[in-house]
N, C-alpha and C positions, 0 to 999 in steps of 0.2 A: 856635236858629240851627244849621244843619247844619255839619258839619266843612268841607265845600266852601265854604260861605259865609264861614266864619271865616277860611279860608286866603285867599280873595279879598279880604276886608276887610283882613287884615294886609298883603297885597301892595299894596293901594291906599294904605294908610297909609305904607308904606315908600316907595313911589314919590313920594307927596306930600312927605314930609319930605326925601328925597334931592334932590328938585327944588328945594326951598327952600334947602337947604344949598349946592347947586351954584350957585344964583343969586346968592348973597352974594359980594361982592368981598373984604371984609375977613376975614382969618383969624380974628379974634376973633368976628366975627358968625357965621362958620361954626361955631365952637366953641359959641357960645350956642345956635344952632339945633339942634346935635347934642344938647346938654344938655336942651333943651326937648323934643326927640323922646323922649329917654330918660325924662324925667319923665312925658310923656304915656302912654308904654307901661306905666309902673308902675301906672296906674289899672286895668289889666286883670289885675294879679297879686294873689294872696292867699296867706296863710300862709307856708309855707316858701319859695315862689318869691319872694315880696316880701322876706322876710328875706335871701335870697341876693342879690337885687338891691341892697339897702341895703349889704350887706357889699362887693359889687363896686364900687359907686359910691364908698364910703368909701375903698376901696383905691386907686382911681384918683385921688381928690382928694388923698390923702396923698402918692402918688407925684408928682403935679404940684406939691404944696407943697414937697417935697424938692428938686425940680428948680429951683424958683424961689429957693432959698437960695444965697447967694454961697459 
């Protein structure tokens, strides 16, 4: 697949997922859709990029966990 096709594909995926997120009414549903998009994008990563994504997702989850504590 050419670079131009990869860019177009990524743009199309982003538009699709952003549309799904915007269409949701519930903030929790929006968060779930965003997490699903993130997980879908990790399928395209390998090696160090995938490791970095795991570290970033773990950081966000920990930060959210800290916020939920009284």
